[in-house]
C-alpha positions in Angstrom: 27.8 30.2 -22.4 25.5 29.0 -19.7 23.4 26.0 -19.9 21.2 24.9 -16.9 19.3 21.7 -16.9 20.1 20.7 -20.4 18.9 17.3 -21.5 22.4 15.4 -21.4 21.8 11.8 -21.5 24.6 10.0 -19.5 25.9 6.7 -20.3 27.6 5.1 -17.1 30.8 2.8 -17.3 29.8 0.0 -15.0 33.0 -1.6 -15.1 34.8 1.7 -14.0 32.2 2.2 -11.2 32.9 -1.4 -9.7 36.7 -0.7 -9.8 36.0 2.5 -8.1 34.3 0.8 -5.1 37.2 -1.7 -4.9 36.8 -4.5 -7.5 39.9 -5.0 -9.4 39.9 -6.6 -12.8 40.5 -9.9 -11.5 37.9 -9.6 -8.7 34.3 -10.8 -9.3 31.9 -8.8 -7.3 28.8 -10.4 -5.8 25.9 -10.8 -8.2 24.0 -8.4 -5.8 26.5 -5.7 -6.1 26.7 -6.0 -10.0 22.7 -5.8 -10.1 22.8 -2.8 -8.0 25.4 -1.2 -10.0 23.5 -2.1 -13.1 20.1 -0.7 -11.8 21.6 2.5 -10.6 23.4 3.1 -13.9 20.1 2.5 -15.9 18.4 5.2 -13.8 21.1 7.7 -13.2 19.5 10.4 -15.6 16.5 10.6 -13.0 19.0 11.5 -10.3 21.0 14.1 -11.9 20.3 17.6 -13.5 23.5 18.4 -15.5 24.2 22.1 -15.9 27.5 23.9 -17.2 29.0 27.3 -18.0 31.9 28.1 -20.1 33.6 31.2 -21.6 36.5 31.2 -24.2 39.0 34.0 -23.5 42.3 35.3 -25.3 45.5 34.5 -23.9 47.3 37.8 -23.4 50.7 36.4 -22.5 52.6 33.9 -20.5 55.7 34.8 -18.1 57.3 32.0 -16.5 54.5 30.3 -14.4 51.9 33.1 -14.9 49.4 33.3 -17.5 47.5 36.4 -18.1 44.1 36.1 -19.6 41.8 38.5 -21.3 40.0 40.5 -18.7 42.8 40.5 -16.3 42.7 37.0 -14.6 46.1 35.4 -13.9 46.5 31.8 -13.5 49.7 30.7 -11.6 51.0 27.2 -12.4 54.2 25.9 -14.2 52.1 23.1 -15.7 49.4 25.4 -17.0 51.7 27.9 -18.2 53.6 25.3 -20.2 50.4 24.3 -22.0 48.8 27.8 -22.4 52.0 29.5 -23.8 51.3 27.1 -26.9 47.8 28.2 -27.1 45.8 31.3 -28.4 42.9 30.9 -26.2 41.7 29.2 -23.3 38.1 27.8 -22.4 37.1 28.1 -18.8 34.4 26.0 -17.5 32.3 24.8 -14.5 29.7 22.1 -14.5 27.7 20.0 -12.1 25.1 17.3 -12.0 23.2 19.2 -9.2 22.9 17.9 -5.6 19.9 15.5 -5.6 22.0 12.4 -6.0 24.5 13.4 -3.3 21.4 13.9 -1.0 20.1 10.4 -2.0 23.5 9.0 -1.1 23.5 10.8 2.2 20.0 9.5 3.0 21.1 5.8 2.2 24.1 6.1 4.5 22.0 7.5 7.2 19.7 4.5 6.8 22.6 2.1 7.1 22.7 1.1 3.4 26.4 1.5 3.3 26.8 -0.6 -0.2 24.1 1.2 -1.8 25.6 4.7 -0.8 29.1 3.5 -1.9 27.9 2.6 -5.4 25.6 5.3 -5.9 28.4 7.7 -4.8 30.6 6.0 -7.6 27.9 6.4 -10.2 27.8 10.2 -9.5 31.5 10.6 -9.8 31.2 8.7 -13.0 28.2 10.9 -14.2 29.9 14.1 -13.7 33.1 12.9 -15.5 30.7 12.2 -18.5 29.2 15.5 -18.2 32.7 16.9 -18.5 33.3 14.9 -21.6 30.2 16.4 -23.1 31.4 20.0 -22.4 34.8 19.2 -23.6 33.3 17.8 -26.8 31.0 20.8 -27.5 34.0 23.1 -27.0 36.1 20.8 -29.5 33.2 21.1 -32.0 32.9 25.0 -31.5 36.7 25.7 -32.3 37.2 23.3 -34.9 35.0 25.4 -37.1 37.7 28.0 -36.7 40.5 25.6 -37.7 41.6 25.2 -34.0 42.0 22.1 -31.5 41.8 21.7 -27.9 44.0 20.0 -25.3 43.2 17.9 -22.4 41.2 19.4 -19.5 42.9 20.6 -16.4 41.4 21.4 -13.1 42.8 23.6 -9.9 44.3 21.0 -7.4 45.8 19.1 -10.2 49.8 19.1 -10.5 51.1 22.4 -9.2 47.8 24.4 -9.8 46.8 25.3 -6.5 43.2 24.6 -5.4 42.8 28.5 -4.3 42.8 29.3 -8.0 39.2 28.1 -8.1 38.5 31.9 -7.1 40.3 33.1 -10.3 38.6 30.5 -12.5 35.2 31.4 -11.1 35.8 35.2 -11.6 36.8 34.5 -15.3 33.4 33.0 -15.9 32.2 36.7 -15.5 29.0 36.0 -13.2 27.6 33.3 -15.7 28.5 30.7 -13.1 25.9 28.0 -12.7 24.6 27.0 -9.1 28.0 26.1 -7.6 29.1 27.5 -4.4 32.7 27.6 -3.3 33.5 27.1 0.4 36.0 28.8 2.2 38.4 26.0 1.4 37.8 26.6 -2.3 35.8 23.2 -2.6 32.8 23.0 -4.8 29.1 22.4 -3.5 27.5 20.3 -5.0 30.6 18.0 -4.5 29.9 16.3 -7.8 31.1 19.3 -9.6 34.2 19.9 -11.9 35.8 23.3 -13.0 38.9 23.7 -15.1 40.4 24.9 -18.3 41.2 23.6 -21.9 43.7 25.0 -24.0 42.8 26.1 -27.6 45.5 26.3 -30.2 46.3 25.9 -33.9 46.4 22.6 -35.6 50.3 23.1 -35.8 50.6 23.3 -32.0 51.3 20.2 -29.8 48.5 20.9 -27.1 46.5 17.6 -28.1 49.5 15.4 -26.8 50.6 17.7 -23.9 50.7 15.4 -20.7 52.6 16.7 -17.6 52.3 13.1 -16.2 54.8 11.7 -18.7 57.6 14.0 -17.1 56.4 13.7 -13.6 58.3 11.6 -11.0 55.3 11.1 -8.8 54.2 7.6 -10.0 51.7 6.9 -7.3 49.6 10.0 -8.0 45.9 9.2 -8.2 45.4 11.7 -10.9 48.3 10.2 -13.1 47.2 9.8 -16.9 
């Protein structure tokens, strides 16, 4: 499924945005910063153009840290294999908010408006996560009609899933990928984009609660959940 420019209305978490720019729970930001964050959040839907693609594939089999997907793709990761060996299917997705907001951030920075640029960049990061939440929701709704449930979402670069697996993930989308380009370093352009997988399994499976962070000793990881 490919959807480009769908009208997805994003609600920004202003408190999270302020935390992302450095204001902790006990630090009250200046009134000017709070007002800027509120204004950007209120107008974010004029700065983004959400688009996403996803496909649902059968899982053929799992051997150790290798997951063999319908169509020939192979995902290599112990963390991902531990999840997908409990699943029947996997949703592979990619999404973006397009590049206009990023261009606006770059222009603000070039003009010396660093506070504005930093806040708007954090707004963009929050917005793309909200689009990912939406994609996860529609996948959940789709598979629930078949008596199935979904896992958390996982992206290349998390845990032991190498970022170079972006190539495999994009190929799995079978040419239905939206307007996201991969650099030689397997980074996505526009930068405010997310790709990844969501496991799909029976109601009797334990995929909803699967969280590799609970058994990971890297307590200072920025991606810890």
